[in-house]
mmCIF file of the C-alpha atoms, coordinates in Angstrom:
data_MODEL
# 
_entry.id   MODEL 
# 
loop_
_atom_site.group_PDB 
_atom_site.id 
_atom_site.type_symbol 
_atom_site.label_atom_id 
_atom_site.label_alt_id 
_atom_site.label_comp_id 
_atom_site.label_asym_id 
_atom_site.label_entity_id 
_atom_site.label_seq_id 
_atom_site.pdbx_PDB_ins_code 
_atom_site.Cartn_x 
_atom_site.Cartn_y 
_atom_site.Cartn_z 
_atom_site.occupancy 
_atom_site.B_iso_or_equiv 
_atom_site.pdbx_formal_charge 
_atom_site.auth_seq_id 
_atom_site.auth_comp_id 
_atom_site.auth_asym_id 
_atom_site.auth_atom_id 
_atom_site.pdbx_PDB_model_num 
ATOM 1   C CA . MET A 1 1   ? -33.199 -31.958 1.243  1.00 0.00 ? 1   MET A CA 1 
ATOM 2   C CA . SER A 1 2   ? -35.244 -34.801 -0.233 1.00 0.00 ? 2   SER A CA 1 
ATOM 3   C CA . GLU A 1 3   ? -33.857 -37.771 -2.162 1.00 0.00 ? 3   GLU A CA 1 
ATOM 4   C CA . ASN A 1 4   ? -34.777 -36.200 -5.534 1.00 0.00 ? 4   ASN A CA 1 
ATOM 5   C CA . GLU A 1 5   ? -33.339 -32.738 -4.734 1.00 0.00 ? 5   GLU A CA 1 
ATOM 6   C CA . THR A 1 6   ? -29.757 -31.837 -5.389 1.00 0.00 ? 6   THR A CA 1 
ATOM 7   C CA . ALA A 1 7   ? -27.744 -28.988 -4.020 1.00 0.00 ? 7   ALA A CA 1 
ATOM 8   C CA . ALA A 1 8   ? -27.096 -26.091 -6.389 1.00 0.00 ? 8   ALA A CA 1 
ATOM 9   C CA . PRO A 1 9   ? -23.534 -26.157 -7.704 1.00 0.00 ? 9   PRO A CA 1 
ATOM 10  C CA . ALA A 1 10  ? -21.183 -23.714 -6.058 1.00 0.00 ? 10  ALA A CA 1 
ATOM 11  C CA . ARG A 1 11  ? -20.495 -20.528 -7.967 1.00 0.00 ? 11  ARG A CA 1 
ATOM 12  C CA . PRO A 1 12  ? -17.082 -18.759 -8.023 1.00 0.00 ? 12  PRO A CA 1 
ATOM 13  C CA . THR A 1 13  ? -18.639 -15.847 -6.163 1.00 0.00 ? 13  THR A CA 1 
ATOM 14  C CA . ASP A 1 14  ? -20.253 -17.886 -3.346 1.00 0.00 ? 14  ASP A CA 1 
ATOM 15  C CA . PRO A 1 15  ? -18.923 -17.022 0.102  1.00 0.00 ? 15  PRO A CA 1 
ATOM 16  C CA . ILE A 1 16  ? -16.304 -19.429 1.346  1.00 0.00 ? 16  ILE A CA 1 
ATOM 17  C CA . HIS A 1 17  ? -16.921 -21.257 4.603  1.00 0.00 ? 17  HIS A CA 1 
ATOM 18  C CA . TRP A 1 18  ? -14.087 -20.741 7.120  1.00 0.00 ? 18  TRP A CA 1 
ATOM 19  C CA . LYS A 1 19  ? -13.011 -21.329 10.728 1.00 0.00 ? 19  LYS A CA 1 
ATOM 20  C CA . VAL A 1 20  ? -10.131 -19.971 12.730 1.00 0.00 ? 20  VAL A CA 1 
ATOM 21  C CA . VAL A 1 21  ? -7.661  -22.671 13.755 1.00 0.00 ? 21  VAL A CA 1 
ATOM 22  C CA . ILE A 1 22  ? -5.515  -22.063 16.816 1.00 0.00 ? 22  ILE A CA 1 
ATOM 23  C CA . ASP A 1 23  ? -2.446  -24.188 17.590 1.00 0.00 ? 23  ASP A CA 1 
ATOM 24  C CA . CYS A 1 24  ? -2.128  -25.103 21.245 1.00 0.00 ? 24  CYS A CA 1 
ATOM 25  C CA . ALA A 1 25  ? -0.827  -27.597 23.786 1.00 0.00 ? 25  ALA A CA 1 
ATOM 26  C CA . ASP A 1 26  ? -4.164  -28.573 25.323 1.00 0.00 ? 26  ASP A CA 1 
ATOM 27  C CA . PRO A 1 27  ? -7.149  -28.310 22.925 1.00 0.00 ? 27  PRO A CA 1 
ATOM 28  C CA . GLN A 1 28  ? -9.791  -29.280 25.504 1.00 0.00 ? 28  GLN A CA 1 
ATOM 29  C CA . ALA A 1 29  ? -8.604  -26.665 28.021 1.00 0.00 ? 29  ALA A CA 1 
ATOM 30  C CA . GLN A 1 30  ? -8.448  -23.972 25.317 1.00 0.00 ? 30  GLN A CA 1 
ATOM 31  C CA . ALA A 1 31  ? -11.930 -24.892 24.104 1.00 0.00 ? 31  ALA A CA 1 
ATOM 32  C CA . ASP A 1 32  ? -13.250 -24.738 27.669 1.00 0.00 ? 32  ASP A CA 1 
ATOM 33  C CA . PHE A 1 33  ? -11.698 -21.289 28.155 1.00 0.00 ? 33  PHE A CA 1 
ATOM 34  C CA . TRP A 1 34  ? -12.774 -19.789 24.796 1.00 0.00 ? 34  TRP A CA 1 
ATOM 35  C CA . GLY A 1 35  ? -16.205 -21.369 24.973 1.00 0.00 ? 35  GLY A CA 1 
ATOM 36  C CA . ALA A 1 36  ? -16.769 -19.682 28.324 1.00 0.00 ? 36  ALA A CA 1 
ATOM 37  C CA . ALA A 1 37  ? -15.056 -16.453 27.245 1.00 0.00 ? 37  ALA A CA 1 
ATOM 38  C CA . LEU A 1 38  ? -17.199 -16.011 24.139 1.00 0.00 ? 38  LEU A CA 1 
ATOM 39  C CA . HIS A 1 39  ? -20.334 -17.721 25.445 1.00 0.00 ? 39  HIS A CA 1 
ATOM 40  C CA . TYR A 1 40  ? -19.868 -20.263 22.671 1.00 0.00 ? 40  TYR A CA 1 
ATOM 41  C CA . THR A 1 41  ? -20.728 -23.993 22.760 1.00 0.00 ? 41  THR A CA 1 
ATOM 42  C CA . VAL A 1 42  ? -17.983 -26.579 22.901 1.00 0.00 ? 42  VAL A CA 1 
ATOM 43  C CA . GLU A 1 43  ? -18.748 -28.974 20.096 1.00 0.00 ? 43  GLU A CA 1 
ATOM 44  C CA . ASP A 1 44  ? -19.869 -32.428 21.241 1.00 0.00 ? 44  ASP A CA 1 
ATOM 45  C CA . ASN A 1 45  ? -18.387 -34.958 18.787 1.00 0.00 ? 45  ASN A CA 1 
ATOM 46  C CA . ASN A 1 46  ? -19.122 -37.944 21.063 1.00 0.00 ? 46  ASN A CA 1 
ATOM 47  C CA . ALA A 1 47  ? -21.580 -39.633 18.666 1.00 0.00 ? 47  ALA A CA 1 
ATOM 48  C CA . LEU A 1 48  ? -19.256 -39.211 15.669 1.00 0.00 ? 48  LEU A CA 1 
ATOM 49  C CA . ILE A 1 49  ? -16.276 -40.560 17.656 1.00 0.00 ? 49  ILE A CA 1 
ATOM 50  C CA . GLU A 1 50  ? -18.250 -43.593 18.849 1.00 0.00 ? 50  GLU A CA 1 
ATOM 51  C CA . HIS A 1 51  ? -19.348 -44.264 15.268 1.00 0.00 ? 51  HIS A CA 1 
ATOM 52  C CA . LEU A 1 52  ? -15.773 -43.970 13.915 1.00 0.00 ? 52  LEU A CA 1 
ATOM 53  C CA . LEU A 1 53  ? -14.473 -46.237 16.733 1.00 0.00 ? 53  LEU A CA 1 
ATOM 54  C CA . LYS A 1 54  ? -17.092 -48.914 15.895 1.00 0.00 ? 54  LYS A CA 1 
ATOM 55  C CA . LEU A 1 55  ? -16.087 -48.801 12.230 1.00 0.00 ? 55  LEU A CA 1 
ATOM 56  C CA . GLY A 1 56  ? -12.422 -49.117 13.144 1.00 0.00 ? 56  GLY A CA 1 
ATOM 57  C CA . ALA A 1 57  ? -11.805 -45.825 11.302 1.00 0.00 ? 57  ALA A CA 1 
ATOM 58  C CA . LEU A 1 58  ? -10.421 -44.128 14.386 1.00 0.00 ? 58  LEU A CA 1 
ATOM 59  C CA . PRO A 1 59  ? -7.858  -45.681 16.806 1.00 0.00 ? 59  PRO A CA 1 
ATOM 60  C CA . PRO A 1 60  ? -8.878  -45.411 20.463 1.00 0.00 ? 60  PRO A CA 1 
ATOM 61  C CA . GLU A 1 61  ? -5.573  -43.597 21.286 1.00 0.00 ? 61  GLU A CA 1 
ATOM 62  C CA . ALA A 1 62  ? -6.791  -40.695 19.095 1.00 0.00 ? 62  ALA A CA 1 
ATOM 63  C CA . THR A 1 63  ? -9.587  -40.051 21.598 1.00 0.00 ? 63  THR A CA 1 
ATOM 64  C CA . GLN A 1 64  ? -9.907  -39.132 25.253 1.00 0.00 ? 64  GLN A CA 1 
ATOM 65  C CA . GLU A 1 65  ? -12.699 -38.526 27.743 1.00 0.00 ? 65  GLU A CA 1 
ATOM 66  C CA . HIS A 1 66  ? -13.329 -34.889 28.734 1.00 0.00 ? 66  HIS A CA 1 
ATOM 67  C CA . ASN A 1 67  ? -16.245 -33.723 30.833 1.00 0.00 ? 67  ASN A CA 1 
ATOM 68  C CA . GLY A 1 68  ? -17.855 -37.160 30.572 1.00 0.00 ? 68  GLY A CA 1 
ATOM 69  C CA . ARG A 1 69  ? -17.811 -37.271 26.751 1.00 0.00 ? 69  ARG A CA 1 
ATOM 70  C CA . LEU A 1 70  ? -15.436 -38.696 24.174 1.00 0.00 ? 70  LEU A CA 1 
ATOM 71  C CA . THR A 1 71  ? -13.397 -36.057 22.372 1.00 0.00 ? 71  THR A CA 1 
ATOM 72  C CA . PHE A 1 72  ? -10.724 -36.184 19.732 1.00 0.00 ? 72  PHE A CA 1 
ATOM 73  C CA . ARG A 1 73  ? -7.411  -36.121 21.585 1.00 0.00 ? 73  ARG A CA 1 
ATOM 74  C CA . ASP A 1 74  ? -5.790  -33.496 19.330 1.00 0.00 ? 74  ASP A CA 1 
ATOM 75  C CA . LEU A 1 75  ? -8.625  -31.171 18.331 1.00 0.00 ? 75  LEU A CA 1 
ATOM 76  C CA . VAL A 1 76  ? -11.857 -29.663 19.498 1.00 0.00 ? 76  VAL A CA 1 
ATOM 77  C CA . ALA A 1 77  ? -13.896 -26.683 18.377 1.00 0.00 ? 77  ALA A CA 1 
ATOM 78  C CA . VAL A 1 78  ? -16.264 -24.153 19.855 1.00 0.00 ? 78  VAL A CA 1 
ATOM 79  C CA . ARG A 1 79  ? -19.160 -22.705 17.852 1.00 0.00 ? 79  ARG A CA 1 
ATOM 80  C CA . HIS A 1 80  ? -21.575 -19.832 18.079 1.00 0.00 ? 80  HIS A CA 1 
ATOM 81  C CA . PRO A 1 81  ? -24.643 -21.192 19.886 1.00 0.00 ? 81  PRO A CA 1 
ATOM 82  C CA . ASP A 1 82  ? -27.091 -19.687 17.336 1.00 0.00 ? 82  ASP A CA 1 
ATOM 83  C CA . ASP A 1 83  ? -25.362 -21.192 14.275 1.00 0.00 ? 83  ASP A CA 1 
ATOM 84  C CA . LEU A 1 84  ? -26.399 -24.338 12.564 1.00 0.00 ? 84  LEU A CA 1 
ATOM 85  C CA . TYR A 1 85  ? -24.546 -27.549 13.296 1.00 0.00 ? 85  TYR A CA 1 
ATOM 86  C CA . ASP A 1 86  ? -24.598 -31.140 12.040 1.00 0.00 ? 86  ASP A CA 1 
ATOM 87  C CA . GLU A 1 87  ? -26.521 -33.093 14.639 1.00 0.00 ? 87  GLU A CA 1 
ATOM 88  C CA . GLU A 1 88  ? -24.914 -36.434 13.719 1.00 0.00 ? 88  GLU A CA 1 
ATOM 89  C CA . SER A 1 89  ? -21.333 -35.227 14.034 1.00 0.00 ? 89  SER A CA 1 
ATOM 90  C CA . GLY A 1 90  ? -21.752 -32.278 16.416 1.00 0.00 ? 90  GLY A CA 1 
ATOM 91  C CA . THR A 1 91  ? -19.733 -30.148 14.006 1.00 0.00 ? 91  THR A CA 1 
ATOM 92  C CA . GLY A 1 92  ? -20.644 -26.481 13.665 1.00 0.00 ? 92  GLY A CA 1 
ATOM 93  C CA . LEU A 1 93  ? -21.589 -25.064 10.290 1.00 0.00 ? 93  LEU A CA 1 
ATOM 94  C CA . GLY A 1 94  ? -20.974 -21.430 11.076 1.00 0.00 ? 94  GLY A CA 1 
ATOM 95  C CA . ARG A 1 95  ? -18.679 -19.324 13.257 1.00 0.00 ? 95  ARG A CA 1 
ATOM 96  C CA . ARG A 1 96  ? -16.106 -21.629 14.862 1.00 0.00 ? 96  ARG A CA 1 
ATOM 97  C CA . LEU A 1 97  ? -12.731 -21.691 16.579 1.00 0.00 ? 97  LEU A CA 1 
ATOM 98  C CA . LEU A 1 98  ? -10.893 -24.999 16.236 1.00 0.00 ? 98  LEU A CA 1 
ATOM 99  C CA . PHE A 1 99  ? -8.090  -25.801 18.667 1.00 0.00 ? 99  PHE A CA 1 
ATOM 100 C CA . GLN A 1 100 ? -5.476  -28.283 17.480 1.00 0.00 ? 100 GLN A CA 1 
ATOM 101 C CA . ARG A 1 101 ? -2.638  -29.782 19.485 1.00 0.00 ? 101 ARG A CA 1 
ATOM 102 C CA . VAL A 1 102 ? 0.854   -29.060 18.207 1.00 0.00 ? 102 VAL A CA 1 
ATOM 103 C CA . PRO A 1 103 ? 4.142   -30.295 19.740 1.00 0.00 ? 103 PRO A CA 1 
ATOM 104 C CA . GLU A 1 104 ? 5.973   -26.956 19.755 1.00 0.00 ? 104 GLU A CA 1 
ATOM 105 C CA . PRO A 1 105 ? 5.337   -24.238 22.352 1.00 0.00 ? 105 PRO A CA 1 
ATOM 106 C CA . LYS A 1 106 ? 4.268   -20.708 21.498 1.00 0.00 ? 106 LYS A CA 1 
ATOM 107 C CA . THR A 1 107 ? 7.406   -18.689 21.014 1.00 0.00 ? 107 THR A CA 1 
ATOM 108 C CA . GLY A 1 108 ? 6.416   -15.149 19.897 1.00 0.00 ? 108 GLY A CA 1 
ATOM 109 C CA . LYS A 1 109 ? 3.620   -12.662 19.475 1.00 0.00 ? 109 LYS A CA 1 
ATOM 110 C CA . ASN A 1 110 ? 0.530   -13.851 17.622 1.00 0.00 ? 110 ASN A CA 1 
ATOM 111 C CA . ARG A 1 111 ? 0.331   -12.785 13.973 1.00 0.00 ? 111 ARG A CA 1 
ATOM 112 C CA . LEU A 1 112 ? -3.476  -13.067 14.251 1.00 0.00 ? 112 LEU A CA 1 
ATOM 113 C CA . HIS A 1 113 ? -5.595  -12.336 17.303 1.00 0.00 ? 113 HIS A CA 1 
ATOM 114 C CA . LEU A 1 114 ? -9.199  -11.927 18.340 1.00 0.00 ? 114 LEU A CA 1 
ATOM 115 C CA . ASP A 1 115 ? -10.686 -8.566  19.321 1.00 0.00 ? 115 ASP A CA 1 
ATOM 116 C CA . LEU A 1 116 ? -13.568 -8.885  21.781 1.00 0.00 ? 116 LEU A CA 1 
ATOM 117 C CA . HIS A 1 117 ? -16.005 -5.953  21.827 1.00 0.00 ? 117 HIS A CA 1 
ATOM 118 C CA . PRO A 1 118 ? -18.305 -6.025  24.871 1.00 0.00 ? 118 PRO A CA 1 
ATOM 119 C CA . GLY A 1 119 ? -18.359 -2.210  24.904 1.00 0.00 ? 119 GLY A CA 1 
ATOM 120 C CA . ALA A 1 120 ? -16.644 0.343   27.141 1.00 0.00 ? 120 ALA A CA 1 
ATOM 121 C CA . GLU A 1 121 ? -19.346 0.077   29.815 1.00 0.00 ? 121 GLU A CA 1 
ATOM 122 C CA . ARG A 1 122 ? -18.787 -3.706  30.152 1.00 0.00 ? 122 ARG A CA 1 
ATOM 123 C CA . ARG A 1 123 ? -14.986 -3.777  29.623 1.00 0.00 ? 123 ARG A CA 1 
ATOM 124 C CA . SER A 1 124 ? -14.123 -3.810  33.333 1.00 0.00 ? 124 SER A CA 1 
ATOM 125 C CA . ALA A 1 125 ? -16.617 -6.561  34.215 1.00 0.00 ? 125 ALA A CA 1 
ATOM 126 C CA . GLU A 1 126 ? -15.459 -8.619  31.220 1.00 0.00 ? 126 GLU A CA 1 
ATOM 127 C CA . ARG A 1 127 ? -11.801 -8.209  32.231 1.00 0.00 ? 127 ARG A CA 1 
ATOM 128 C CA . ASP A 1 128 ? -12.661 -9.570  35.682 1.00 0.00 ? 128 ASP A CA 1 
ATOM 129 C CA . ARG A 1 129 ? -14.705 -12.448 34.229 1.00 0.00 ? 129 ARG A CA 1 
ATOM 130 C CA . LEU A 1 130 ? -11.980 -13.354 31.728 1.00 0.00 ? 130 LEU A CA 1 
ATOM 131 C CA . THR A 1 131 ? -9.201  -13.252 34.357 1.00 0.00 ? 131 THR A CA 1 
ATOM 132 C CA . ALA A 1 132 ? -11.342 -15.496 36.593 1.00 0.00 ? 132 ALA A CA 1 
ATOM 133 C CA . LEU A 1 133 ? -11.444 -17.942 33.654 1.00 0.00 ? 133 LEU A CA 1 
ATOM 134 C CA . GLY A 1 134 ? -7.634  -17.925 33.421 1.00 0.00 ? 134 GLY A CA 1 
ATOM 135 C CA . ALA A 1 135 ? -6.797  -14.950 31.160 1.00 0.00 ? 135 ALA A CA 1 
ATOM 136 C CA . SER A 1 136 ? -4.117  -12.372 32.057 1.00 0.00 ? 136 SER A CA 1 
ATOM 137 C CA . VAL A 1 137 ? -3.957  -8.624  31.427 1.00 0.00 ? 137 VAL A CA 1 
ATOM 138 C CA . LEU A 1 138 ? -0.757  -7.825  29.514 1.00 0.00 ? 138 LEU A CA 1 
ATOM 139 C CA . GLU A 1 139 ? -1.233  -4.170  28.815 1.00 0.00 ? 139 GLU A CA 1 
ATOM 140 C CA . GLU A 1 140 ? -3.717  -1.325  29.241 1.00 0.00 ? 140 GLU A CA 1 
ATOM 141 C CA . VAL A 1 141 ? -3.716  0.824   26.084 1.00 0.00 ? 141 VAL A CA 1 
ATOM 142 C CA . LYS A 1 142 ? -4.949  4.384   26.067 1.00 0.00 ? 142 LYS A CA 1 
ATOM 143 C CA . GLN A 1 143 ? -4.557  6.221   22.760 1.00 0.00 ? 143 GLN A CA 1 
ATOM 144 C CA . ALA A 1 144 ? -6.287  9.017   20.944 1.00 0.00 ? 144 ALA A CA 1 
ATOM 145 C CA . GLY A 1 145 ? -8.165  6.348   18.960 1.00 0.00 ? 145 GLY A CA 1 
ATOM 146 C CA . GLY A 1 146 ? -9.532  4.595   21.998 1.00 0.00 ? 146 GLY A CA 1 
ATOM 147 C CA . GLU A 1 147 ? -8.861  2.408   25.022 1.00 0.00 ? 147 GLU A CA 1 
ATOM 148 C CA . TRP A 1 148 ? -8.530  -1.342  25.250 1.00 0.00 ? 148 TRP A CA 1 
ATOM 149 C CA . LEU A 1 149 ? -6.739  -4.144  27.091 1.00 0.00 ? 149 LEU A CA 1 
ATOM 150 C CA . VAL A 1 150 ? -4.243  -6.516  25.579 1.00 0.00 ? 150 VAL A CA 1 
ATOM 151 C CA . MET A 1 151 ? -4.850  -9.869  27.305 1.00 0.00 ? 151 MET A CA 1 
ATOM 152 C CA . SER A 1 152 ? -3.671  -13.468 26.928 1.00 0.00 ? 152 SER A CA 1 
ATOM 153 C CA . ASP A 1 153 ? -5.525  -16.729 27.233 1.00 0.00 ? 153 ASP A CA 1 
ATOM 154 C CA . PRO A 1 154 ? -4.267  -19.519 29.530 1.00 0.00 ? 154 PRO A CA 1 
ATOM 155 C CA . GLU A 1 155 ? -1.682  -20.594 26.905 1.00 0.00 ? 155 GLU A CA 1 
ATOM 156 C CA . GLY A 1 156 ? -0.400  -17.058 26.289 1.00 0.00 ? 156 GLY A CA 1 
ATOM 157 C CA . ASN A 1 157 ? -2.254  -16.282 23.044 1.00 0.00 ? 157 ASN A CA 1 
ATOM 158 C CA . GLU A 1 158 ? -2.889  -12.553 22.882 1.00 0.00 ? 158 GLU A CA 1 
ATOM 159 C CA . PHE A 1 159 ? -6.317  -10.979 22.338 1.00 0.00 ? 159 PHE A CA 1 
ATOM 160 C CA . CYS A 1 160 ? -7.754  -7.526  22.808 1.00 0.00 ? 160 CYS A CA 1 
ATOM 161 C CA . LEU A 1 161 ? -10.696 -6.459  24.921 1.00 0.00 ? 161 LEU A CA 1 
ATOM 162 C CA . HIS A 1 162 ? -12.240 -3.230  23.613 1.00 0.00 ? 162 HIS A CA 1 
# 
């Protein structure tokens, strides 16, 4: 957008941008798992973090090094590789999962979960790939409406593989 252009004002019927936020104990490990599981890109916020550190707007203890890059200590996201992202911050502008550190452990069944749909012909291979990444199979479901697996990620968050 040029200096003389302005963005059109939002209308009440414009779609709302969203992301799914997942509470966890280790955001970086969860982002690594889900990035690999979904073939998504782990967001690289290194440049943004360096900028915020130089400005004094972010304390060093709010960051950590992971895979050779600076990350926020308590949150990291994965984004669909085909979606737009802000090159200065590394933040995705489309489909995203954000993992945020929380102090309490998971204590019950998820009220929200992801359904992965690789297709029946790929389900077995995807199960093997996901378990190799650290997932576990919790249940094999066979009902009149279909077959799927209930699985959990490395921190015990349930998801389904259809």
